[in-house]
RODO-2510 file (C-alpha; in nm, 4 decimals, decimal comma):
residues 499
     n   res          X          Y          Z
     1     m     3,2836     7,0596    -1,9319
     2     t     3,1055     7,3983    -1,9214
     3     s     2,8139     7,4548    -1,6830
     4     a     2,5850     7,5243    -1,9805
     5     l     2,6654     7,1962    -2,1493
     6     l     2,6376     7,0088    -1,8258
     7     l     2,2851     7,1606    -1,7641
     8     k     2,1935     7,0694    -2,1322
     9     v     2,3100     6,7095    -2,1010
    10     s     2,1518     6,6627    -1,7551
    11     i     1,8149     6,8013    -1,8858
    12     i     1,8241     6,5612    -2,1794
    13     c     1,9168     6,2631    -1,9606
    14     i     1,6314     6,3322    -1,7214
    15     s     1,3566     6,4102    -1,9590
    16     i     1,3903     6,1749    -2,2671
    17     l     1,2252     5,8308    -2,2544
    18     i     1,3195     5,5962    -2,5354
    19     i     1,1168     5,2841    -2,6325
    20     m     1,3005     5,0625    -2,8776
    21     g     1,0315     4,9594    -3,1265
    22     t     1,0889     4,6246    -3,2948
    23     v     1,4019     4,5007    -3,1190
    24     s     1,3540     4,1574    -2,9695
    25     h     1,3284     4,1770    -2,5888
    26     k     1,6139     4,0595    -2,3646
    27     n     1,5503     3,9557    -2,0087
    28     y     1,7825     4,2095    -1,8472
    29     i     1,5989     4,1978    -1,5168
    30     t     1,5602     3,8203    -1,4627
    31     s     1,8876     3,7082    -1,6272
    32     k     2,2236     3,7895    -1,4702
    33     e     2,3862     3,6571    -1,7845
    34     k     2,2104     3,9215    -1,9981
    35     r     2,3150     4,1900    -1,7484
    36     m     2,6727     4,0690    -1,7704
    37     q     2,6466     4,1216    -2,1551
    38     l     2,4971     4,4663    -2,0800
    39     l     2,7960     4,5452    -1,8597
    40     e     3,0342     4,4487    -2,1460
    41     k     2,8349     4,6481    -2,3895
    42     d     2,8592     4,9484    -2,1547
    43     r     3,2357     4,9093    -2,1638
    44     q     3,2333     4,8964    -2,5430
    45     l     3,0261     5,2100    -2,5605
    46     i     3,2616     5,3950    -2,3332
    47     i     3,5573     5,2979    -2,5501
    48     l     3,3813     5,4187    -2,8609
    49     l     3,2761     5,7324    -2,6888
    50     n     3,6354     5,8160    -2,5905
    51     s     3,7574     5,7347    -2,9416
    52     y     3,4991     5,9703    -3,0940
    53     a     3,5858     6,2427    -2,8459
    54     v     3,9477     6,2404    -2,9456
    55     e     3,8475     6,3262    -3,3081
    56     l     3,6253     6,6253    -3,2006
    57     q     3,8539     6,8972    -3,0884
    58     d     3,5680     7,1379    -3,0138
    59     k     3,3815     6,8747    -2,8067
    60     i     3,6646     6,6852    -2,6464
    61     d     3,6312     6,8360    -2,2987
    62     t     3,2506     6,7837    -2,2840
    63     l     3,2537     6,4241    -2,4079
    64     r     3,5459     6,3239    -2,1964
    65     g     3,3702     6,4611    -1,8994
    66     v     3,0648     6,2560    -1,9751
    67     a     3,2757     5,9410    -2,0264
    68     k     3,4570     6,0020    -1,6950
    69     a     3,1279     6,0357    -1,5103
    70     f     3,0104     5,7039    -1,6583
    71     r     3,3448     5,5236    -1,5901
    72     e     3,3486     5,6136    -1,2213
    73     r     3,0579     5,3840    -1,1504
    74     l     3,1832     5,1189    -1,3905
    75     y     3,5278     5,0868    -1,2230
    76     e     3,3546     4,9238    -0,9313
    77     a     3,2715     4,6196    -1,1429
    78     n     3,6265     4,5524    -1,2720
    79     g     3,7394     4,2064    -1,1664
    80     r     3,4332     4,1500    -0,9497
    81     e     3,1411     4,1471    -1,1889
    82     e     2,9444     3,8779    -0,9992
    83     e     2,9535     4,0878    -0,6768
    84     y     2,8597     4,4021    -0,8700
    85     l     2,5554     4,2375    -1,0328
    86     s     2,4421     4,0938    -0,6921
    87     n     2,3960     4,4516    -0,5699
    88     p     2,0303     4,5571    -0,6319
    89     l     2,1276     4,9251    -0,6537
    90     k     2,3919     4,8572    -0,9212
    91     n     2,1313     4,6551    -1,1170
    92     l     1,8892     4,9533    -1,1187
    93     f     2,1787     5,1907    -1,2027
    94     l     2,2985     4,9703    -1,4928
    95     v     1,9545     4,9296    -1,6543
    96     r     1,8644     5,2975    -1,6069
    97     q     2,1904     5,4335    -1,7412
    98     m     2,1882     5,2043    -2,0415
    99     h     1,8269     5,3004    -2,1172
   100     e     1,8364     5,6764    -2,0450
   101     d     2,1885     5,8163    -2,0650
   102     w     2,3308     5,6891    -2,3907
   103     d     2,0597     5,8148    -2,6302
   104     p     2,1118     6,1815    -2,5428
   105     v     2,4872     6,1328    -2,5672
   106     e     2,4453     5,9857    -2,9128
   107     k     2,2330     6,2856    -3,0217
   108     f     2,4982     6,5245    -2,8792
   109     m     2,7667     6,3480    -3,0820
   110     q     2,5607     6,3809    -3,3992
   111     q     2,5463     6,7539    -3,3865
   112     t     2,7328     6,9019    -3,6901
   113     v     3,0786     7,0139    -3,5813
   114     g     3,2720     7,0035    -3,9055
   115     q     3,3374     6,6289    -3,8848
   116     d     3,1930     6,3578    -4,0910
   117     y     2,8364     6,3026    -3,9592
   118     n     2,8527     5,9303    -4,0307
   119     s     3,1781     5,8653    -3,8409
   120     v     3,2897     5,5198    -3,7509
   121     q     3,2335     5,5756    -3,3845
   122     i     2,8729     5,6930    -3,4319
   123     k     2,7869     5,3998    -3,6623
   124     s     2,9336     5,1620    -3,3985
   125     i     2,7387     5,3231    -3,1179
   126     e     2,4209     5,3059    -3,3251
   127     k     2,4731     4,9410    -3,3858
   128     l     2,5281     4,8688    -3,0141
   129     h     2,2375     5,0904    -2,9277
   130     q     1,9951     4,8644    -3,1039
   131     d     2,0019     4,6147    -2,8193
   132     i     1,9994     4,8210    -2,5027
   133     p     1,7259     4,8129    -2,2352
   134     s     1,3840     4,9443    -2,3276
   135     q     1,1404     5,1558    -2,1218
   136     d     0,9726     4,8258    -2,0169
   137     d     1,3099     4,7069    -1,8815
   138     l     1,3529     5,0291    -1,6823
   139     n     0,9991     4,9963    -1,5517
   140     e     1,0709     4,6396    -1,4441
   141     a     1,3989     4,7372    -1,2731
   142     s     1,2146     5,0166    -1,0866
   143     q     0,9406     4,7753    -0,9872
   144     a     1,1966     4,5294    -0,8514
   145     i     1,3386     4,7987    -0,6190
   146     f     0,9867     4,9000    -0,5130
   147     q     0,8915     4,5322    -0,4429
   148     i     1,1993     4,5060    -0,2202
   149     i     1,1150     4,8310    -0,0372
   150     h     0,7539     4,7334     0,0206
   151     a     0,8084     4,3668     0,1102
   152     y     1,0840     4,4400     0,3668
   153     d     0,9438     4,7749     0,4877
   154     l     1,2485     4,9794     0,3981
   155     e     1,3009     5,3495     0,3974
   156     p     1,3568     5,4755     0,0397
   157     k     1,6245     5,7175     0,1548
   158     d     1,8113     5,4309     0,3170
   159     v     1,7898     5,2252    -0,0028
   160     a     1,9079     5,5248    -0,2040
   161     r     2,2166     5,5273     0,0210
   162     g     2,2875     5,1581    -0,0247
   163     l     2,1398     5,0372     0,3100
   164     v     1,9029     4,7497     0,2150
   165     d     1,7435     4,5339     0,4875
   166     g     2,0288     4,5748     0,7259
   167     v     2,3011     4,5208     0,4712
   168     q     2,5163     4,8109     0,3507
   169     y     2,5838     4,7699    -0,0136
   170     s     2,8630     4,9667    -0,1870
   171     g     2,7548     5,2882    -0,3693
   172     n     2,4178     5,4531    -0,3831
   173     l     2,1462     5,5544    -0,6152
   174     s     2,2147     5,8678    -0,8158
   175     a     1,9754     6,1520    -0,8428
   176     k     1,8782     6,0309    -1,1918
   177     d     1,8188     5,6769    -1,0544
   178     c     1,5726     5,8150    -0,7963
   179     i     1,4011     6,0377    -1,0468
   180     a     1,3510     5,7344    -1,2720
   181     m     1,1972     5,5443    -0,9771
   182     g     0,9825     5,8390    -0,8793
   183     r     0,8617     5,8684    -1,2389
   184     y     0,7741     5,4966    -1,2394
   185     s     0,5971     5,5272    -0,9088
   186     l     0,3771     5,7993    -1,0440
   187     k     0,2903     5,5870    -1,3444
   188     t     0,1735     5,3094    -1,1173
   189     g    -0,0435     5,5567    -0,9254
   190     n     0,1821     5,5317    -0,6177
   191     v     0,2099     5,9080    -0,5691
   192     s     0,2976     5,9032    -0,1971
   193     s     0,6145     5,6959    -0,2544
   194     a     0,7235     5,9080    -0,5455
   195     l     0,6795     6,2316    -0,3512
   196     e     0,8556     6,0863    -0,0485
   197     m     1,1461     5,9735    -0,2611
   198     l     1,1877     6,3098    -0,4381
   199     t     1,0952     6,5594    -0,1651
   200     k     1,1922     6,4183     0,1734
   201     d     1,5616     6,3876     0,0996
   202     s     1,8078     6,6740     0,1352
   203     m     2,0155     6,5229    -0,1446
   204     f     1,7714     6,6727    -0,3994
   205     g     1,6832     6,9928    -0,2262
   206     e     1,4344     7,2238    -0,3936
   207     t     1,5128     7,0711    -0,7368
   208     g     1,3699     6,7341    -0,6167
   209     k     1,0498     6,9032    -0,5033
   210     a     1,0158     7,0898    -0,8360
   211     v     1,0647     6,7748    -1,0360
   212     a     0,8222     6,5738    -0,8134
   213     w     0,5454     6,8212    -0,8541
   214     h     0,6148     6,8647    -1,2232
   215     f     0,5645     6,4928    -1,2787
   216     y     0,2722     6,4880    -1,0388
   217     d     0,0904     6,7593    -1,2344
   218     n     0,1853     6,6035    -1,5719
   219     a     0,1806     6,2340    -1,4861
   220     p     0,0892     5,9975    -1,7741
   221     p    -0,2013     5,7571    -1,7244
   222     p    -0,1000     5,4586    -1,5109
   223     r     0,0092     5,1609    -1,7260
   224     t     0,1710     4,9301    -1,4617
   225     h     0,0308     4,8323    -1,1288
   226     l     0,1958     4,6932    -0,8209
   227     v    -0,0154     4,4080    -0,6850
   228     s    -0,2013     4,5120    -0,3734
   229     t    -0,4477     4,2787    -0,2037
   230     e    -0,5750     4,1831     0,1387
   231     w    -0,2957     3,9400     0,2017
   232     k    -0,0240     4,1839     0,1190
   233     e     0,0668     4,2945     0,4666
   234     s     0,0729     3,9418     0,6217
   235     f     0,2879     3,8145     0,3327
   236     n     0,5330     4,1035     0,3568
   237     h     0,5467     4,0522     0,7421
   238     l     0,6637     3,6925     0,6854
   239     c     0,9234     3,8091     0,4352
   240     r     1,0542     4,0501     0,6874
   241     s     1,0565     3,7801     0,9620
   242     v     1,3350     3,5951     0,7863
   243     s     1,5126     3,9094     0,6590
   244     r     1,8706     4,0090     0,7615
   245     r     1,7419     4,2762     0,9918
   246     q     1,4970     4,0562     1,1847
   247     s     1,6734     3,7205     1,1936
   248     k     2,0329     3,6123     1,1445
   249     g     1,9985     3,2913     0,9511
   250     s     1,6693     3,1879     1,1249
   251     k     1,4850     2,8782     1,0234
   252     p     1,1113     2,8151     1,0055
   253     m     0,9320     2,7230     1,3267
   254     r     0,8883     2,3442     1,3235
   255     l     0,6460     2,1109     1,4922
   256     h     0,8756     1,8110     1,4906
   257     c     1,2095     1,7000     1,3486
   258     r     1,2725     1,3345     1,2627
   259     y     1,3886     1,0849     0,9991
   260     n     1,1300     0,9562     0,7508
   261     t     1,1544     0,5802     0,7178
   262     t     0,7864     0,5008     0,6428
   263     t     0,6747     0,6285     0,3124
   264     a     0,8853     0,3826     0,1085
   265     p     1,0835     0,0647     0,1910
   266     f     1,4010     0,2154     0,0589
   267     l     1,3957     0,4820     0,3278
   268     k     1,4495     0,2141     0,6057
   269     l     1,8046     0,1909     0,4596
   270     a     1,8543     0,5554     0,3713
   271     p     1,6100     0,7804     0,5599
   272     f     1,5758     1,1503     0,4989
   273     r     1,5708     1,4108     0,7727
   274     m     1,2456     1,6063     0,7736
   275     e     1,0896     1,8941     0,9600
   276     e     0,7087     1,8966     0,9890
   277     l     0,6060     2,2570     0,9523
   278     s     0,2277     2,2045     0,9439
   279     l    -0,0043     1,8966     0,9912
   280     s    -0,3099     2,0567     0,8413
   281     p    -0,2406     2,1179     0,5675
   282     y     0,0568     1,8932     0,5483
   283     i     0,3848     2,0793     0,4894
   284     v     0,7296     1,9188     0,5378
   285     l     1,0829     2,0350     0,4667
   286     y     1,3216     1,7593     0,3709
   287     h     1,7034     1,8128     0,4014
   288     n     1,9913     1,7035     0,1808
   289     v     1,7633     1,5554    -0,0875
   290     l     1,9817     1,6624    -0,3873
   291     s     2,3581     1,6465    -0,4027
   292     d     2,5829     1,9256    -0,5346
   293     g     2,6669     1,7087    -0,8432
   294     e     2,2953     1,6653    -0,9215
   295     i     2,2277     2,0333    -0,8849
   296     e     2,5195     2,1172    -1,1181
   297     k     2,3731     1,8867    -1,3844
   298     l     2,0234     2,0399    -1,3477
   299     e     2,1692     2,3846    -1,3868
   300     r     2,3816     2,2831    -1,6870
   301     m     2,0951     2,1172    -1,8770
   302     s     1,8704     2,4237    -1,8128
   303     e     2,0937     2,7319    -1,8470
   304     l     2,0957     2,7715    -2,2270
   305     f     1,7178     2,7327    -2,2621
   306     l     1,5879     2,9602    -1,9975
   307     k     1,3110     3,1961    -2,1057
   308     r     1,0970     3,4405    -1,9111
   309     s     0,8507     3,2388    -1,7126
   310     t     0,4750     3,2737    -1,7666
   311     v     0,1485     3,2318    -1,5734
   312     i    -0,1400     3,0321    -1,7087
   313     n    -0,4974     3,1456    -1,7624
   314     v    -0,6977     2,8360    -1,7110
   315     k    -1,0091     2,9872    -1,8581
   316     n    -0,8618     3,0040    -2,2107
   317     n    -0,5590     2,7788    -2,1516
   318     t    -0,3102     3,0508    -2,2528
   319     r     0,0167     3,1582    -2,0955
   320     h     0,1457     3,5154    -2,0684
   321     v     0,4321     3,7122    -1,9008
   322     s     0,3009     3,8735    -1,5825
   323     p     0,4654     4,1143    -1,3294
   324     t     0,3241     3,8829    -1,0589
   325     r     0,6040     3,6358    -1,1362
   326     t     0,9463     3,7485    -1,2379
   327     a     1,1849     3,4611    -1,3130
   328     d     1,3322     3,2700    -1,6000
   329     g     1,2307     2,9116    -1,6485
   330     v     1,2350     2,5918    -1,8597
   331     w     1,0390     2,2692    -1,8511
   332     l     1,2482     1,9511    -1,8176
   333     p     1,3116     1,7321    -1,9996
   334     l     1,3467     1,9018    -2,3296
   335     p     1,2988     1,7036    -2,6539
   336     h     1,6779     1,6957    -2,7073
   337     t     1,7755     1,6376    -2,3403
   338     k     2,0640     1,3927    -2,3218
   339     l     2,0026     1,0248    -2,2051
   340     d     2,2092     1,0686    -1,8827
   341     d     2,0252     1,3945    -1,8016
   342     r     1,6907     1,2171    -1,8512
   343     m     1,8088     0,9401    -1,6229
   344     l     1,8877     1,1988    -1,3501
   345     l     1,5335     1,3412    -1,3828
   346     s     1,3902     0,9914    -1,3557
   347     r     1,5921     0,9279    -1,0419
   348     i     1,4648     1,2503    -0,8949
   349     s     1,1089     1,1471    -0,9710
   350     l     1,1612     0,8123    -0,7999
   351     r     1,3092     0,9990    -0,5017
   352     i     0,9966     1,2155    -0,4921
   353     g     0,7837     0,9122    -0,4792
   354     d     0,9905     0,7758    -0,1890
   355     l     0,9732     1,0997     0,0017
   356     t     0,6032     1,1604    -0,0414
   357     g     0,4639     0,8063    -0,0577
   358     l     0,2503     0,9233    -0,3497
   359     d     0,1783     0,7635    -0,6906
   360     m     0,3897     0,9231    -0,9659
   361     t     0,2290     0,7311    -1,2614
   362     h     0,1661     1,0339    -1,4776
   363     g     0,5099     1,1850    -1,5320
   364     r     0,4598     1,5570    -1,5448
   365     a     0,7576     1,7574    -1,6486
   366     m     0,9578     1,9459    -1,3877
   367     q     1,0033     2,3197    -1,3970
   368     f     1,3561     2,4751    -1,3389
   369     l     1,3238     2,8390    -1,2330
   370     k     1,5938     3,0999    -1,1877
   371     y     1,5074     3,4292    -1,0078
   372     g     1,7223     3,7381    -1,0442
   373     f     1,7264     4,0876    -0,9014
   374     g     1,3908     4,1580    -0,7412
   375     g     1,2548     3,8204    -0,8524
   376     h     0,9352     3,7163    -0,6771
   377     f     0,6030     3,5307    -0,7142
   378     v     0,2983     3,6840    -0,5513
   379     p     0,0986     3,4546    -0,3222
   380     h    -0,1138     3,2044    -0,5100
   381     h    -0,2510     2,8482    -0,4904
   382     d    -0,0854     2,5740    -0,6934
   383     y    -0,4206     2,4035    -0,7638
   384     f    -0,6325     2,5374    -1,0537
   385     n    -0,9898     2,4606    -0,9384
   386     s    -1,0994     2,4661    -1,2992
   387     k    -1,2112     2,2369    -1,5744
   388     t    -0,9805     2,1790    -1,8742
   389     p    -0,9217     1,8618    -2,0829
   390     l    -0,5802     1,8076    -1,9055
   391     l    -0,7234     1,8494    -1,5558
   392     e    -1,0122     1,6153    -1,6298
   393     a    -0,7688     1,3516    -1,7581
   394     v    -0,5277     1,3604    -1,4615
   395     g    -0,6929     1,5736    -1,1999
   396     d    -0,5676     1,8849    -1,0271
   397     r    -0,2313     1,9358    -0,8576
   398     f    -0,2603     1,7185    -0,5538
   399     a     0,0753     1,8069    -0,4022
   400     t     0,3906     2,0189    -0,4730
   401     v     0,7533     1,9436    -0,4297
   402     l     0,9842     2,2481    -0,4374
   403     f     1,3625     2,1806    -0,4501
   404     y     1,5954     2,4592    -0,3456
   405     l     1,9048     2,4443    -0,5629
   406     n     2,1231     2,7074    -0,3967
   407     n     2,1653     2,9182    -0,0840
   408     v     2,0326     3,2640    -0,1399
   409     a     2,2433     3,5571    -0,0277
   410     h     1,9584     3,7937     0,0663
   411     g     1,5782     3,7491     0,0408
   412     g     1,3900     3,4825    -0,1541
   413     a     1,2090     3,2816     0,1184
   414     t     0,8848     3,0939     0,0574
   415     a     0,6016     3,2360     0,2657
   416     f     0,2507     3,0981     0,3501
   417     p     0,0659     3,4038     0,4819
   418     k    -0,2443     3,2160     0,5885
   419     l    -0,0304     2,9830     0,8065
   420     n     0,2258     3,2337     0,9263
   421     i     0,5080     3,0108     0,7975
   422     a     0,8187     3,1346     0,6110
   423     v     1,0825     2,8999     0,4765
   424     p     1,4265     3,0310     0,3891
   425     t     1,6118     2,8688     0,0954
   426     q     1,8548     2,5944     0,1773
   427     k     2,0561     2,4259    -0,0926
   428     g     1,9606     2,0598    -0,1590
   429     s     1,6429     2,0686     0,0486
   430     a     1,2889     1,9956    -0,0677
   431     l     0,9700     2,1605     0,0573
   432     f     0,6634     1,9329     0,0197
   433     w     0,3031     2,0151     0,0760
   434     h    -0,0504     1,8885    -0,0017
   435     n    -0,2657     2,1249    -0,2168
   436     i    -0,5544     1,8871    -0,1662
   437     d    -0,6800     1,7275     0,1533
   438     g    -0,5954     1,3586     0,1344
   439     q    -0,9105     1,2528     0,3224
   440     s    -1,1832     1,4545     0,1465
   441     y    -1,0052     1,5744    -0,1613
   442     d    -1,1221     1,9247    -0,0932
   443     y    -0,8747     2,2088    -0,1853
   444     e    -0,6432     2,3241     0,0946
   445     d    -0,7037     2,6931     0,0874
   446     l    -0,4371     2,7535     0,3566
   447     t    -0,1539     2,6451     0,1191
   448     f    -0,1752     3,0028    -0,0339
   449     h     0,1948     3,0881    -0,0761
   450     g     0,4441     3,3091    -0,2596
   451     a     0,8108     3,3778    -0,3109
   452     c     0,9513     3,6841    -0,1271
   453     p     1,1419     3,9233    -0,3458
   454     l     1,5084     3,8442    -0,4032
   455     i     1,7353     4,1209    -0,2889
   456     s     2,0809     3,9938    -0,3810
   457     g     2,2284     3,7096    -0,5923
   458     t     2,0159     3,4500    -0,7728
   459     k     1,7680     3,1854    -0,6593
   460     m     1,7297     2,8491    -0,8334
   461     v     1,4416     2,6094    -0,7685
   462     l     1,3010     2,2898    -0,9345
   463     t     0,9278     2,2177    -0,9024
   464     r     0,7402     1,8969    -0,9488
   465     w     0,3618     1,8865    -0,9225
   466     i     0,1886     1,5521    -0,8484
   467     d    -0,1347     1,4623    -1,0128
   468     e    -0,4544     1,4107    -0,8209
   469     l    -0,6288     1,1148    -0,9925
   470     d    -0,3158     0,8996    -0,9549
   471     q    -0,3840     0,9005    -0,5787
   472     m    -0,7482     0,7684    -0,5997
   473     f    -0,6726     0,4124    -0,4952
   474     l    -0,3660     0,4914    -0,2902
   475     l    -0,5465     0,7501    -0,0767
   476     p    -0,9195     0,6823    -0,1204
   477     a    -1,1386     0,9592     0,0318
   478     v    -1,2668     0,8683     0,3824
   479     i    -1,5050     1,1594     0,4164
   480     p    -1,7295     1,3214     0,1567
   481     p    -1,5858     1,6293    -0,0145
   482     r    -1,7411     1,9544     0,1093
   483     s    -1,6974     2,1729    -0,1947
   484     r    -1,6176     1,9601    -0,4954
   485     n    -1,8211     1,7515    -0,7457
   486     f    -1,6279     1,4617    -0,8808
   487     s    -1,8936     1,2888    -1,0912
   488     s    -1,7922     1,4386    -1,4339
   489     i    -1,4181     1,4140    -1,3643
   490     l    -1,4380     1,0426    -1,2578
   491     r    -1,6605     0,9558    -1,5560
   492     n    -1,4229     1,1158    -1,8016
   493     s    -1,1261     0,9526    -1,6314
   494     v    -1,2796     0,6070    -1,6538
   495     l    -1,3741     0,6573    -2,0145
   496     q    -1,0239     0,7719    -2,0955
   497     n    -0,8712     0,4624    -1,9336
   498     y    -1,0925     0,2330    -2,1438
   499     k    -1,0187     0,3980    -2,4730
***
């Protein structure tokens, strides 16, 4: 490949941004399965590229050189795709290359060189090109890396070389990967990180500084924002406390460890081991609650129906995709869920009642969530503290039960920044806490919690929220509420029951 052509292709790859207009969006960031398809599509594109290059005598050296450069990274995935897609650096590279690199190559192939403009190879590439990552996907992949860097206090230059939170991953970020991240950082208004990534690394030299200042002087208006609030540092500190660098398989600090035999008669025969993490608010971690077989069934009944999870706006009762929560999810059971799967969900609900000692009369659905590369949920409260027809009928979320369905390779802990508690994932365990004080029915502000960014692998959880008004006679208030007015809620609830 001549130096002139190399320069031309490089300039095109760096500068062109493609936004695919009407193509339906694929969850390339949250879904490893979609990224697996992307990996296969990348292979097909490379095969087509080589086939086309053979037919173009005048371009053969140039195009084969491009294909070789693409293949070198892809060889690492052969026979170990799962490991490859568990590497956060490879995930960013895969999304960025598929978004940025193939479009300029396609345009280069279409230049008139005496061959049929509408060749078979070009038509095939155009067809495959219709479903590749968009600019939004690339932004989300860049955001995932930045979330990891910020949450675990990592040096960008270490991450670029594959050292992530004390773990050396194979490979590194290319110059174009880093430029894409710097460009995204500028869009979010995070100029300092962008300049650091592009100017303080000898890998880029003077070129990196020139590119950084060019984008700084010509940065588009910010469109995406990384969440930044007063709890950010305490939350990130907790995520770091259970990271690979700070703690080798550490567990949350516990107040007391014992067997629960009191919340249900059945537990006298088969008690569950529990760790009390906090007494006020009440937070407990139960061990070995779900079996491997039950977890496999939950994953099987959910996998085909996963969609990008949303957050709810209680003011207008609408749901929308938000960068504050990056995961795929599904509510169980579905209308067509099989009978034996419904029976499993019913058994799990009964088990929750035994564990918590709470009334499960109103059977809310359970939410299965699957977090992928960079997946996180910013700190939040599970209660709504709002008035909607549903909440007035059953009350707010009195308590939460969060089942961990797998062991996470790297990252993904649950952190309570106001309590200084971080809970690493542990397959089969269940984290239980009260969102509402059982004595006064005031909201437990200290249950403010979030999911630390996932660095490697996947994280699967199952969540069940327990309704407030079901507990009225089981746990009657013994002291007056300090900050809540129940008159309208109770009146509506009574009227509903008598209808």
